[in-house]
mmCIF file of the N, C-alpha and C atoms, coordinates in Angstrom:
data_MODEL
# 
_entry.id   MODEL 
# 
loop_
_atom_site.group_PDB 
_atom_site.id 
_atom_site.type_symbol 
_atom_site.label_atom_id 
_atom_site.label_alt_id 
_atom_site.label_comp_id 
_atom_site.label_asym_id 
_atom_site.label_entity_id 
_atom_site.label_seq_id 
_atom_site.pdbx_PDB_ins_code 
_atom_site.Cartn_x 
_atom_site.Cartn_y 
_atom_site.Cartn_z 
_atom_site.occupancy 
_atom_site.B_iso_or_equiv 
_atom_site.pdbx_formal_charge 
_atom_site.auth_seq_id 
_atom_site.auth_comp_id 
_atom_site.auth_asym_id 
_atom_site.auth_atom_id 
_atom_site.pdbx_PDB_model_num 
ATOM 1   N N  . UNK A 1 1  ? 9.198   -35.062 8.877   1.00 0.00 ? 1  UNK A N  1 
ATOM 2   C CA . UNK A 1 1  ? 8.496   -35.024 7.610   1.00 0.00 ? 1  UNK A CA 1 
ATOM 3   C C  . UNK A 1 1  ? 8.781   -36.315 6.854   1.00 0.00 ? 1  UNK A C  1 
ATOM 4   N N  . UNK A 1 2  ? 7.735   -36.833 6.216   1.00 0.00 ? 2  UNK A N  1 
ATOM 5   C CA . UNK A 1 2  ? 7.901   -38.087 5.490   1.00 0.00 ? 2  UNK A CA 1 
ATOM 6   C C  . UNK A 1 2  ? 8.703   -37.883 4.215   1.00 0.00 ? 2  UNK A C  1 
ATOM 7   N N  . UNK A 1 3  ? 9.321   -38.944 3.799   1.00 0.00 ? 3  UNK A N  1 
ATOM 8   C CA . UNK A 1 3  ? 10.132  -38.901 2.584   1.00 0.00 ? 3  UNK A CA 1 
ATOM 9   C C  . UNK A 1 3  ? 9.230   -38.742 1.360   1.00 0.00 ? 3  UNK A C  1 
ATOM 10  N N  . UNK A 1 4  ? 9.564   -37.832 0.462   1.00 0.00 ? 4  UNK A N  1 
ATOM 11  C CA . UNK A 1 4  ? 8.824   -37.672 -0.771  1.00 0.00 ? 4  UNK A CA 1 
ATOM 12  C C  . UNK A 1 4  ? 7.641   -36.718 -0.702  1.00 0.00 ? 4  UNK A C  1 
ATOM 13  N N  . UNK A 1 5  ? 7.285   -36.246 0.492   1.00 0.00 ? 5  UNK A N  1 
ATOM 14  C CA . UNK A 1 5  ? 6.160   -35.318 0.619   1.00 0.00 ? 5  UNK A CA 1 
ATOM 15  C C  . UNK A 1 5  ? 6.717   -33.912 0.810   1.00 0.00 ? 5  UNK A C  1 
ATOM 16  N N  . UNK A 1 6  ? 6.396   -33.041 -0.132  1.00 0.00 ? 6  UNK A N  1 
ATOM 17  C CA . UNK A 1 6  ? 6.877   -31.659 -0.054  1.00 0.00 ? 6  UNK A CA 1 
ATOM 18  C C  . UNK A 1 6  ? 5.722   -30.730 0.261   1.00 0.00 ? 6  UNK A C  1 
ATOM 19  N N  . UNK A 1 7  ? 5.964   -29.783 1.142   1.00 0.00 ? 7  UNK A N  1 
ATOM 20  C CA . UNK A 1 7  ? 4.962   -28.784 1.462   1.00 0.00 ? 7  UNK A CA 1 
ATOM 21  C C  . UNK A 1 7  ? 5.222   -27.535 0.642   1.00 0.00 ? 7  UNK A C  1 
ATOM 22  N N  . UNK A 1 8  ? 4.138   -26.874 0.259   1.00 0.00 ? 8  UNK A N  1 
ATOM 23  C CA . UNK A 1 8  ? 4.270   -25.595 -0.439  1.00 0.00 ? 8  UNK A CA 1 
ATOM 24  C C  . UNK A 1 8  ? 4.673   -24.529 0.580   1.00 0.00 ? 8  UNK A C  1 
ATOM 25  N N  . UNK A 1 9  ? 5.554   -23.628 0.197   1.00 0.00 ? 9  UNK A N  1 
ATOM 26  C CA . UNK A 1 9  ? 5.921   -22.568 1.142   1.00 0.00 ? 9  UNK A CA 1 
ATOM 27  C C  . UNK A 1 9  ? 4.754   -21.610 1.357   1.00 0.00 ? 9  UNK A C  1 
ATOM 28  N N  . UNK A 1 10 ? 4.718   -20.988 2.519   1.00 0.00 ? 10 UNK A N  1 
ATOM 29  C CA . UNK A 1 10 ? 3.654   -20.041 2.828   1.00 0.00 ? 10 UNK A CA 1 
ATOM 30  C C  . UNK A 1 10 ? 3.834   -18.773 2.009   1.00 0.00 ? 10 UNK A C  1 
ATOM 31  N N  . UNK A 1 11 ? 2.720   -18.189 1.616   1.00 0.00 ? 11 UNK A N  1 
ATOM 32  C CA . UNK A 1 11 ? 2.770   -16.905 0.932   1.00 0.00 ? 11 UNK A CA 1 
ATOM 33  C C  . UNK A 1 11 ? 3.019   -15.825 1.978   1.00 0.00 ? 11 UNK A C  1 
ATOM 34  N N  . UNK A 1 12 ? 3.899   -14.901 1.678   1.00 0.00 ? 12 UNK A N  1 
ATOM 35  C CA . UNK A 1 12 ? 4.238   -13.846 2.630   1.00 0.00 ? 12 UNK A CA 1 
ATOM 36  C C  . UNK A 1 12 ? 3.816   -12.491 2.069   1.00 0.00 ? 12 UNK A C  1 
ATOM 37  N N  . UNK A 1 13 ? 3.340   -11.629 2.954   1.00 0.00 ? 13 UNK A N  1 
ATOM 38  C CA . UNK A 1 13 ? 2.987   -10.266 2.557   1.00 0.00 ? 13 UNK A CA 1 
ATOM 39  C C  . UNK A 1 13 ? 4.263   -9.463  2.359   1.00 0.00 ? 13 UNK A C  1 
ATOM 40  N N  . UNK A 1 14 ? 4.208   -8.513  1.421   1.00 0.00 ? 14 UNK A N  1 
ATOM 41  C CA . UNK A 1 14 ? 5.345   -7.634  1.180   1.00 0.00 ? 14 UNK A CA 1 
ATOM 42  C C  . UNK A 1 14 ? 5.359   -6.548  2.251   1.00 0.00 ? 14 UNK A C  1 
ATOM 43  N N  . UNK A 1 15 ? 6.340   -6.605  3.119   1.00 0.00 ? 15 UNK A N  1 
ATOM 44  C CA . UNK A 1 15 ? 6.406   -5.678  4.246   1.00 0.00 ? 15 UNK A CA 1 
ATOM 45  C C  . UNK A 1 15 ? 6.677   -4.245  3.793   1.00 0.00 ? 15 UNK A C  1 
ATOM 46  N N  . UNK A 1 16 ? 7.387   -4.068  2.677   1.00 0.00 ? 16 UNK A N  1 
ATOM 47  C CA . UNK A 1 16 ? 7.665   -2.714  2.211   1.00 0.00 ? 16 UNK A CA 1 
ATOM 48  C C  . UNK A 1 16 ? 6.385   -2.013  1.782   1.00 0.00 ? 16 UNK A C  1 
ATOM 49  N N  . UNK A 1 17 ? 5.462   -2.768  1.189   1.00 0.00 ? 17 UNK A N  1 
ATOM 50  C CA . UNK A 1 17 ? 4.192   -2.172  0.783   1.00 0.00 ? 17 UNK A CA 1 
ATOM 51  C C  . UNK A 1 17 ? 3.337   -1.833  1.996   1.00 0.00 ? 17 UNK A C  1 
ATOM 52  N N  . UNK A 1 18 ? 3.390   -2.651  3.028   1.00 0.00 ? 18 UNK A N  1 
ATOM 53  C CA . UNK A 1 18 ? 2.632   -2.367  4.246   1.00 0.00 ? 18 UNK A CA 1 
ATOM 54  C C  . UNK A 1 18 ? 3.107   -1.084  4.905   1.00 0.00 ? 18 UNK A C  1 
ATOM 55  N N  . UNK A 1 19 ? 4.396   -0.754  4.736   1.00 0.00 ? 19 UNK A N  1 
ATOM 56  C CA . UNK A 1 19 ? 4.923   0.475   5.314   1.00 0.00 ? 19 UNK A CA 1 
ATOM 57  C C  . UNK A 1 19 ? 4.502   1.705   4.512   1.00 0.00 ? 19 UNK A C  1 
ATOM 58  N N  . UNK A 1 20 ? 4.180   1.524   3.232   1.00 0.00 ? 20 UNK A N  1 
ATOM 59  C CA . UNK A 1 20 ? 3.890   2.652   2.356   1.00 0.00 ? 20 UNK A CA 1 
ATOM 60  C C  . UNK A 1 20 ? 2.408   2.974   2.217   1.00 0.00 ? 20 UNK A C  1 
ATOM 61  N N  . UNK A 1 21 ? 1.531   2.021   2.539   1.00 0.00 ? 21 UNK A N  1 
ATOM 62  C CA . UNK A 1 21 ? 0.099   2.282   2.432   1.00 0.00 ? 21 UNK A CA 1 
ATOM 63  C C  . UNK A 1 21 ? -0.578  2.007   3.765   1.00 0.00 ? 21 UNK A C  1 
ATOM 64  N N  . UNK A 1 22 ? -1.818  2.481   3.882   1.00 0.00 ? 22 UNK A N  1 
ATOM 65  C CA . UNK A 1 22 ? -2.608  2.241   5.078   1.00 0.00 ? 22 UNK A CA 1 
ATOM 66  C C  . UNK A 1 22 ? -3.955  1.698   4.636   1.00 0.00 ? 22 UNK A C  1 
ATOM 67  N N  . UNK A 1 23 ? -4.441  0.653   5.290   1.00 0.00 ? 23 UNK A N  1 
ATOM 68  C CA . UNK A 1 23 ? -5.742  0.090   4.994   1.00 0.00 ? 23 UNK A CA 1 
ATOM 69  C C  . UNK A 1 23 ? -6.709  0.607   6.058   1.00 0.00 ? 23 UNK A C  1 
ATOM 70  N N  . UNK A 1 24 ? -7.759  1.314   5.621   1.00 0.00 ? 24 UNK A N  1 
ATOM 71  C CA . UNK A 1 24 ? -8.705  1.871   6.566   1.00 0.00 ? 24 UNK A CA 1 
ATOM 72  C C  . UNK A 1 24 ? -9.654  0.787   7.065   1.00 0.00 ? 24 UNK A C  1 
ATOM 73  N N  . UNK A 1 25 ? -10.459 1.131   8.038   1.00 0.00 ? 25 UNK A N  1 
ATOM 74  C CA . UNK A 1 25 ? -11.394 0.172   8.614   1.00 0.00 ? 25 UNK A CA 1 
ATOM 75  C C  . UNK A 1 25 ? -12.446 -0.264  7.594   1.00 0.00 ? 25 UNK A C  1 
ATOM 76  N N  . UNK A 1 26 ? -12.816 0.640   6.704   1.00 0.00 ? 26 UNK A N  1 
ATOM 77  C CA . UNK A 1 26 ? -13.816 0.307   5.690   1.00 0.00 ? 26 UNK A CA 1 
ATOM 78  C C  . UNK A 1 26 ? -13.214 -0.402  4.480   1.00 0.00 ? 26 UNK A C  1 
ATOM 79  N N  . UNK A 1 27 ? -11.881 -0.566  4.455   1.00 0.00 ? 27 UNK A N  1 
ATOM 80  C CA . UNK A 1 27 ? -11.233 -1.318  3.391   1.00 0.00 ? 27 UNK A CA 1 
ATOM 81  C C  . UNK A 1 27 ? -10.630 -0.489  2.279   1.00 0.00 ? 27 UNK A C  1 
ATOM 82  N N  . UNK A 1 28 ? -10.562 0.825   2.448   1.00 0.00 ? 28 UNK A N  1 
ATOM 83  C CA . UNK A 1 28 ? -9.943  1.667   1.429   1.00 0.00 ? 28 UNK A CA 1 
ATOM 84  C C  . UNK A 1 28 ? -8.433  1.654   1.603   1.00 0.00 ? 28 UNK A C  1 
ATOM 85  N N  . UNK A 1 29 ? -7.732  1.826   0.492   1.00 0.00 ? 29 UNK A N  1 
ATOM 86  C CA . UNK A 1 29 ? -6.276  1.926   0.521   1.00 0.00 ? 29 UNK A CA 1 
ATOM 87  C C  . UNK A 1 29 ? -5.886  3.396   0.473   1.00 0.00 ? 29 UNK A C  1 
ATOM 88  N N  . UNK A 1 30 ? -5.122  3.847   1.452   1.00 0.00 ? 30 UNK A N  1 
ATOM 89  C CA . UNK A 1 30 ? -4.650  5.219   1.491   1.00 0.00 ? 30 UNK A CA 1 
ATOM 90  C C  . UNK A 1 30 ? -3.143  5.205   1.250   1.00 0.00 ? 30 UNK A C  1 
ATOM 91  N N  . UNK A 1 31 ? -2.675  6.127   0.396   1.00 0.00 ? 31 UNK A N  1 
ATOM 92  C CA . UNK A 1 31 ? -1.251  6.199   0.099   1.00 0.00 ? 31 UNK A CA 1 
ATOM 93  C C  . UNK A 1 31 ? -0.791  7.638   0.180   1.00 0.00 ? 31 UNK A C  1 
ATOM 94  N N  . UNK A 1 32 ? 0.518   7.799   0.261   1.00 0.00 ? 32 UNK A N  1 
ATOM 95  C CA . UNK A 1 32 ? 1.108   9.126   0.338   1.00 0.00 ? 32 UNK A CA 1 
ATOM 96  C C  . UNK A 1 32 ? 1.067   9.785   -1.036  1.00 0.00 ? 32 UNK A C  1 
ATOM 97  N N  . UNK A 1 33 ? 0.938   11.086  -1.067  1.00 0.00 ? 33 UNK A N  1 
ATOM 98  C CA . UNK A 1 33 ? 0.916   11.823  -2.316  1.00 0.00 ? 33 UNK A CA 1 
ATOM 99  C C  . UNK A 1 33 ? 2.265   11.734  -3.016  1.00 0.00 ? 33 UNK A C  1 
ATOM 100 N N  . UNK A 1 34 ? 2.239   11.779  -4.344  1.00 0.00 ? 34 UNK A N  1 
ATOM 101 C CA . UNK A 1 34 ? 3.479   11.748  -5.109  1.00 0.00 ? 34 UNK A CA 1 
ATOM 102 C C  . UNK A 1 34 ? 4.059   13.158  -5.188  1.00 0.00 ? 34 UNK A C  1 
ATOM 103 N N  . UNK A 1 35 ? 5.308   13.258  -5.597  1.00 0.00 ? 35 UNK A N  1 
ATOM 104 C CA . UNK A 1 35 ? 6.031   14.523  -5.748  1.00 0.00 ? 35 UNK A CA 1 
ATOM 105 C C  . UNK A 1 35 ? 6.077   15.323  -4.464  1.00 0.00 ? 35 UNK A C  1 
ATOM 106 N N  . UNK A 1 36 ? 6.255   14.658  -3.339  1.00 0.00 ? 36 UNK A N  1 
ATOM 107 C CA . UNK A 1 36 ? 6.316   15.393  -2.078  1.00 0.00 ? 36 UNK A CA 1 
ATOM 108 C C  . UNK A 1 36 ? 7.620   15.090  -1.341  1.00 0.00 ? 36 UNK A C  1 
ATOM 109 N N  . UNK A 1 37 ? 8.679   14.810  -2.082  1.00 0.00 ? 37 UNK A N  1 
ATOM 110 C CA . UNK A 1 37 ? 9.938   14.448  -1.454  1.00 0.00 ? 37 UNK A CA 1 
ATOM 111 C C  . UNK A 1 37 ? 10.831  15.629  -1.118  1.00 0.00 ? 37 UNK A C  1 
ATOM 112 N N  . UNK A 1 38 ? 11.202  16.405  -2.120  1.00 0.00 ? 38 UNK A N  1 
ATOM 113 C CA . UNK A 1 38 ? 12.115  17.514  -1.883  1.00 0.00 ? 38 UNK A CA 1 
ATOM 114 C C  . UNK A 1 38 ? 11.858  18.586  -2.935  1.00 0.00 ? 38 UNK A C  1 
ATOM 115 N N  . UNK A 1 39 ? 12.665  19.669  -2.925  1.00 0.00 ? 39 UNK A N  1 
ATOM 116 C CA . UNK A 1 39 ? 12.524  20.814  -3.825  1.00 0.00 ? 39 UNK A CA 1 
ATOM 117 C C  . UNK A 1 39 ? 11.162  21.482  -3.665  1.00 0.00 ? 39 UNK A C  1 
ATOM 118 N N  . UNK A 1 40 ? 10.785  21.763  -2.427  1.00 0.00 ? 40 UNK A N  1 
ATOM 119 C CA . UNK A 1 40 ? 9.489   22.362  -2.161  1.00 0.00 ? 40 UNK A CA 1 
ATOM 120 C C  . UNK A 1 40 ? 9.592   23.833  -1.754  1.00 0.00 ? 40 UNK A C  1 
ATOM 121 N N  . UNK A 1 41 ? 10.738  24.411  -1.915  1.00 0.00 ? 41 UNK A N  1 
ATOM 122 C CA . UNK A 1 41 ? 10.921  25.803  -1.499  1.00 0.00 ? 41 UNK A CA 1 
ATOM 123 C C  . UNK A 1 41 ? 10.022  26.730  -2.307  1.00 0.00 ? 41 UNK A C  1 
ATOM 124 N N  . UNK A 1 42 ? 9.828   26.405  -3.574  1.00 0.00 ? 42 UNK A N  1 
ATOM 125 C CA . UNK A 1 42 ? 9.036   27.282  -4.441  1.00 0.00 ? 42 UNK A CA 1 
ATOM 126 C C  . UNK A 1 42 ? 7.528   27.069  -4.289  1.00 0.00 ? 42 UNK A C  1 
ATOM 127 N N  . UNK A 1 43 ? 7.102   26.059  -3.534  1.00 0.00 ? 43 UNK A N  1 
ATOM 128 C CA . UNK A 1 43 ? 5.670   25.792  -3.337  1.00 0.00 ? 43 UNK A CA 1 
ATOM 129 C C  . UNK A 1 43 ? 5.072   26.767  -2.327  1.00 0.00 ? 43 UNK A C  1 
ATOM 130 N N  . UNK A 1 44 ? 3.789   27.037  -2.502  1.00 0.00 ? 44 UNK A N  1 
ATOM 131 C CA . UNK A 1 44 ? 3.078   27.844  -1.511  1.00 0.00 ? 44 UNK A CA 1 
ATOM 132 C C  . UNK A 1 44 ? 2.810   26.987  -0.276  1.00 0.00 ? 44 UNK A C  1 
ATOM 133 N N  . UNK A 1 45 ? 2.483   27.652  0.822   1.00 0.00 ? 45 UNK A N  1 
ATOM 134 C CA . UNK A 1 45 ? 2.226   26.939  2.070   1.00 0.00 ? 45 UNK A CA 1 
ATOM 135 C C  . UNK A 1 45 ? 1.001   26.036  1.943   1.00 0.00 ? 45 UNK A C  1 
ATOM 136 N N  . UNK A 1 46 ? 0.000   26.509  1.219   1.00 0.00 ? 46 UNK A N  1 
ATOM 137 C CA . UNK A 1 46 ? -1.215  25.712  1.039   1.00 0.00 ? 46 UNK A CA 1 
ATOM 138 C C  . UNK A 1 46 ? -0.960  24.441  0.243   1.00 0.00 ? 46 UNK A C  1 
ATOM 139 N N  . UNK A 1 47 ? -0.131  24.546  -0.783  1.00 0.00 ? 47 UNK A N  1 
ATOM 140 C CA . UNK A 1 47 ? 0.186   23.376  -1.602  1.00 0.00 ? 47 UNK A CA 1 
ATOM 141 C C  . UNK A 1 47 ? 0.942   22.341  -0.785  1.00 0.00 ? 47 UNK A C  1 
ATOM 142 N N  . UNK A 1 48 ? 1.884   22.802  0.032   1.00 0.00 ? 48 UNK A N  1 
ATOM 143 C CA . UNK A 1 48 ? 2.636   21.883  0.899   1.00 0.00 ? 48 UNK A CA 1 
ATOM 144 C C  . UNK A 1 48 ? 1.713   21.190  1.887   1.00 0.00 ? 48 UNK A C  1 
ATOM 145 N N  . UNK A 1 49 ? 0.768   21.938  2.436   1.00 0.00 ? 49 UNK A N  1 
ATOM 146 C CA . UNK A 1 49 ? -0.164  21.398  3.415   1.00 0.00 ? 49 UNK A CA 1 
ATOM 147 C C  . UNK A 1 49 ? -1.068  20.339  2.779   1.00 0.00 ? 49 UNK A C  1 
ATOM 148 N N  . UNK A 1 50 ? -1.512  20.594  1.554   1.00 0.00 ? 50 UNK A N  1 
ATOM 149 C CA . UNK A 1 50 ? -2.388  19.631  0.870   1.00 0.00 ? 50 UNK A CA 1 
ATOM 150 C C  . UNK A 1 50 ? -1.654  18.343  0.528   1.00 0.00 ? 50 UNK A C  1 
ATOM 151 N N  . UNK A 1 51 ? -0.395  18.448  0.163   1.00 0.00 ? 51 UNK A N  1 
ATOM 152 C CA . UNK A 1 51 ? 0.388   17.272  -0.215  1.00 0.00 ? 51 UNK A CA 1 
ATOM 153 C C  . UNK A 1 51 ? 0.823   16.430  0.983   1.00 0.00 ? 51 UNK A C  1 
ATOM 154 N N  . UNK A 1 52 ? 0.736   17.000  2.182   1.00 0.00 ? 52 UNK A N  1 
ATOM 155 C CA . UNK A 1 52 ? 1.253   16.325  3.370   1.00 0.00 ? 52 UNK A CA 1 
ATOM 156 C C  . UNK A 1 52 ? 0.451   15.078  3.744   1.00 0.00 ? 52 UNK A C  1 
ATOM 157 N N  . UNK A 1 53 ? -0.852  15.107  3.532   1.00 0.00 ? 53 UNK A N  1 
ATOM 158 C CA . UNK A 1 53 ? -1.714  14.027  3.999   1.00 0.00 ? 53 UNK A CA 1 
ATOM 159 C C  . UNK A 1 53 ? -1.737  12.821  3.073   1.00 0.00 ? 53 UNK A C  1 
ATOM 160 N N  . UNK A 1 54 ? -2.626  11.902  3.381   1.00 0.00 ? 54 UNK A N  1 
ATOM 161 C CA . UNK A 1 54 ? -2.802  10.702  2.578   1.00 0.00 ? 54 UNK A CA 1 
ATOM 162 C C  . UNK A 1 54 ? -3.954  10.901  1.611   1.00 0.00 ? 54 UNK A C  1 
ATOM 163 N N  . UNK A 1 55 ? -3.894  10.189  0.472   1.00 0.00 ? 55 UNK A N  1 
ATOM 164 C CA . UNK A 1 55 ? -4.999  10.223  -0.473  1.00 0.00 ? 55 UNK A CA 1 
ATOM 165 C C  . UNK A 1 55 ? -5.414  8.796   -0.805  1.00 0.00 ? 55 UNK A C  1 
ATOM 166 N N  . UNK A 1 56 ? -6.658  8.646   -1.230  1.00 0.00 ? 56 UNK A N  1 
ATOM 167 C CA . UNK A 1 56 ? -7.191  7.314   -1.497  1.00 0.00 ? 56 UNK A CA 1 
ATOM 168 C C  . UNK A 1 56 ? -6.652  6.780   -2.819  1.00 0.00 ? 56 UNK A C  1 
ATOM 169 N N  . UNK A 1 57 ? -6.335  5.501   -2.835  1.00 0.00 ? 57 UNK A N  1 
ATOM 170 C CA . UNK A 1 57 ? -5.901  4.835   -4.065  1.00 0.00 ? 57 UNK A CA 1 
ATOM 171 C C  . UNK A 1 57 ? -7.151  4.399   -4.811  1.00 0.00 ? 57 UNK A C  1 
ATOM 172 N N  . UNK A 1 58 ? -7.401  4.978   -5.997  1.00 0.00 ? 58 UNK A N  1 
ATOM 173 C CA . UNK A 1 58 ? -8.629  4.682   -6.721  1.00 0.00 ? 58 UNK A CA 1 
ATOM 174 C C  . UNK A 1 58 ? -8.403  3.836   -7.970  1.00 0.00 ? 58 UNK A C  1 
ATOM 175 N N  . UNK A 1 59 ? -7.168  3.699   -8.408  1.00 0.00 ? 59 UNK A N  1 
ATOM 176 C CA . UNK A 1 59 ? -6.867  2.946   -9.620  1.00 0.00 ? 59 UNK A CA 1 
ATOM 177 C C  . UNK A 1 59 ? -7.125  1.465   -9.379  1.00 0.00 ? 59 UNK A C  1 
ATOM 178 N N  . UNK A 1 60 ? -8.071  0.875   -10.118 1.00 0.00 ? 60 UNK A N  1 
ATOM 179 C CA . UNK A 1 60 ? -8.455  -0.528  -9.923  1.00 0.00 ? 60 UNK A CA 1 
ATOM 180 C C  . UNK A 1 60 ? -7.288  -1.487  -10.211 1.00 0.00 ? 60 UNK A C  1 
ATOM 181 N N  . UNK A 1 61 ? -6.460  -1.153  -11.194 1.00 0.00 ? 61 UNK A N  1 
ATOM 182 C CA . UNK A 1 61 ? -5.320  -2.010  -11.521 1.00 0.00 ? 61 UNK A CA 1 
ATOM 183 C C  . UNK A 1 61 ? -4.309  -2.068  -10.393 1.00 0.00 ? 61 UNK A C  1 
ATOM 184 N N  . UNK A 1 62 ? -4.053  -0.906  -9.780  1.00 0.00 ? 62 UNK A N  1 
ATOM 185 C CA . UNK A 1 62 ? -3.109  -0.858  -8.663  1.00 0.00 ? 62 UNK A CA 1 
ATOM 186 C C  . UNK A 1 62 ? -3.656  -1.607  -7.456  1.00 0.00 ? 62 UNK A C  1 
ATOM 187 N N  . UNK A 1 63 ? -4.952  -1.461  -7.206  1.00 0.00 ? 63 UNK A N  1 
ATOM 188 C CA . UNK A 1 63 ? -5.557  -2.159  -6.066  1.00 0.00 ? 63 UNK A CA 1 
ATOM 189 C C  . UNK A 1 63 ? -5.449  -3.668  -6.247  1.00 0.00 ? 63 UNK A C  1 
ATOM 190 N N  . UNK A 1 64 ? -5.627  -4.141  -7.468  1.00 0.00 ? 64 UNK A N  1 
ATOM 191 C CA . UNK A 1 64 ? -5.511  -5.575  -7.762  1.00 0.00 ? 64 UNK A CA 1 
ATOM 192 C C  . UNK A 1 64 ? -4.092  -6.073  -7.492  1.00 0.00 ? 64 UNK A C  1 
ATOM 193 N N  . UNK A 1 65 ? -3.095  -5.280  -7.882  1.00 0.00 ? 65 UNK A N  1 
ATOM 194 C CA . UNK A 1 65 ? -1.698  -5.647  -7.639  1.00 0.00 ? 65 UNK A CA 1 
ATOM 195 C C  . UNK A 1 65 ? -1.408  -5.644  -6.141  1.00 0.00 ? 65 UNK A C  1 
ATOM 196 N N  . UNK A 1 66 ? -1.907  -4.630  -5.434  1.00 0.00 ? 66 UNK A N  1 
ATOM 197 C CA . UNK A 1 66 ? -1.687  -4.545  -3.991  1.00 0.00 ? 66 UNK A CA 1 
ATOM 198 C C  . UNK A 1 66 ? -2.289  -5.745  -3.276  1.00 0.00 ? 66 UNK A C  1 
ATOM 199 N N  . UNK A 1 67 ? -3.474  -6.195  -3.725  1.00 0.00 ? 67 UNK A N  1 
ATOM 200 C CA . UNK A 1 67 ? -4.104  -7.361  -3.104  1.00 0.00 ? 67 UNK A CA 1 
ATOM 201 C C  . UNK A 1 67 ? -3.237  -8.602  -3.252  1.00 0.00 ? 67 UNK A C  1 
ATOM 202 N N  . UNK A 1 68 ? -2.617  -8.758  -4.424  1.00 0.00 ? 68 UNK A N  1 
ATOM 203 C CA . UNK A 1 68 ? -1.770  -9.934  -4.631  1.00 0.00 ? 68 UNK A CA 1 
ATOM 204 C C  . UNK A 1 68 ? -0.492  -9.857  -3.795  1.00 0.00 ? 68 UNK A C  1 
ATOM 205 N N  . UNK A 1 69 ? 0.005   -8.644  -3.540  1.00 0.00 ? 69 UNK A N  1 
ATOM 206 C CA . UNK A 1 69 ? 1.216   -8.490  -2.742  1.00 0.00 ? 69 UNK A CA 1 
ATOM 207 C C  . UNK A 1 69 ? 0.942   -8.577  -1.243  1.00 0.00 ? 69 UNK A C  1 
ATOM 208 N N  . UNK A 1 70 ? -0.272  -8.225  -0.841  1.00 0.00 ? 70 UNK A N  1 
ATOM 209 C CA . UNK A 1 70 ? -0.647  -8.277  0.573   1.00 0.00 ? 70 UNK A CA 1 
ATOM 210 C C  . UNK A 1 70 ? -1.503  -9.513  0.812   1.00 0.00 ? 70 UNK A C  1 
ATOM 211 N N  . UNK A 1 71 ? -0.908  -10.677 0.686   1.00 0.00 ? 71 UNK A N  1 
ATOM 212 C CA . UNK A 1 71 ? -1.647  -11.936 0.714   1.00 0.00 ? 71 UNK A CA 1 
ATOM 213 C C  . UNK A 1 71 ? -2.422  -12.107 2.011   1.00 0.00 ? 71 UNK A C  1 
ATOM 214 N N  . UNK A 1 72 ? -1.781  -11.857 3.134   1.00 0.00 ? 72 UNK A N  1 
ATOM 215 C CA . UNK A 1 72 ? -2.422  -12.114 4.423   1.00 0.00 ? 72 UNK A CA 1 
ATOM 216 C C  . UNK A 1 72 ? -3.327  -10.974 4.852   1.00 0.00 ? 72 UNK A C  1 
ATOM 217 N N  . UNK A 1 73 ? -3.090  -9.761  4.365   1.00 0.00 ? 73 UNK A N  1 
ATOM 218 C CA . UNK A 1 73 ? -3.826  -8.600  4.835   1.00 0.00 ? 73 UNK A CA 1 
ATOM 219 C C  . UNK A 1 73 ? -4.945  -8.185  3.889   1.00 0.00 ? 73 UNK A C  1 
ATOM 220 N N  . UNK A 1 74 ? -5.126  -8.865  2.741   1.00 0.00 ? 74 UNK A N  1 
ATOM 221 C CA . UNK A 1 74 ? -6.033  -8.368  1.717   1.00 0.00 ? 74 UNK A CA 1 
ATOM 222 C C  . UNK A 1 74 ? -7.504  -8.670  1.974   1.00 0.00 ? 74 UNK A C  1 
ATOM 223 N N  . UNK A 1 75 ? -7.836  -9.344  3.038   1.00 0.00 ? 75 UNK A N  1 
ATOM 224 C CA . UNK A 1 75 ? -9.221  -9.725  3.267   1.00 0.00 ? 75 UNK A CA 1 
ATOM 225 C C  . UNK A 1 75 ? -10.139 -8.526  3.491   1.00 0.00 ? 75 UNK A C  1 
ATOM 226 N N  . UNK A 1 76 ? -9.604  -7.439  4.050   1.00 0.00 ? 76 UNK A N  1 
ATOM 227 C CA . UNK A 1 76 ? -10.419 -6.270  4.323   1.00 0.00 ? 76 UNK A CA 1 
ATOM 228 C C  . UNK A 1 76 ? -10.413 -5.230  3.224   1.00 0.00 ? 76 UNK A C  1 
ATOM 229 N N  . UNK A 1 77 ? -9.639  -5.448  2.148   1.00 0.00 ? 77 UNK A N  1 
ATOM 230 C CA . UNK A 1 77 ? -9.515  -4.464  1.071   1.00 0.00 ? 77 UNK A CA 1 
ATOM 231 C C  . UNK A 1 77 ? -10.704 -4.584  0.131   1.00 0.00 ? 77 UNK A C  1 
ATOM 232 N N  . UNK A 1 78 ? -11.307 -3.429  -0.191  1.00 0.00 ? 78 UNK A N  1 
ATOM 233 C CA . UNK A 1 78 ? -12.443 -3.425  -1.130  1.00 0.00 ? 78 UNK A CA 1 
ATOM 234 C C  . UNK A 1 78 ? -12.073 -2.750  -2.406  1.00 0.00 ? 78 UNK A C  1 
# 
């Protein structure tokens, strides 16, 4: 590298966010339901079953933040 010439560092995607969300083929962001960690003994079986799956992230503000954190993967996000 020549003296005096500095390169900008590459932007990196946040790997923790990639583990927590899923980007579908059509570009939707799917995330795990909240309040599904523990203390579920008092829940009905149907409620537990509904909370088990993924739900779509619809909040525009959150999607904007996710796009900035997923620099390399955000091209397919709508």
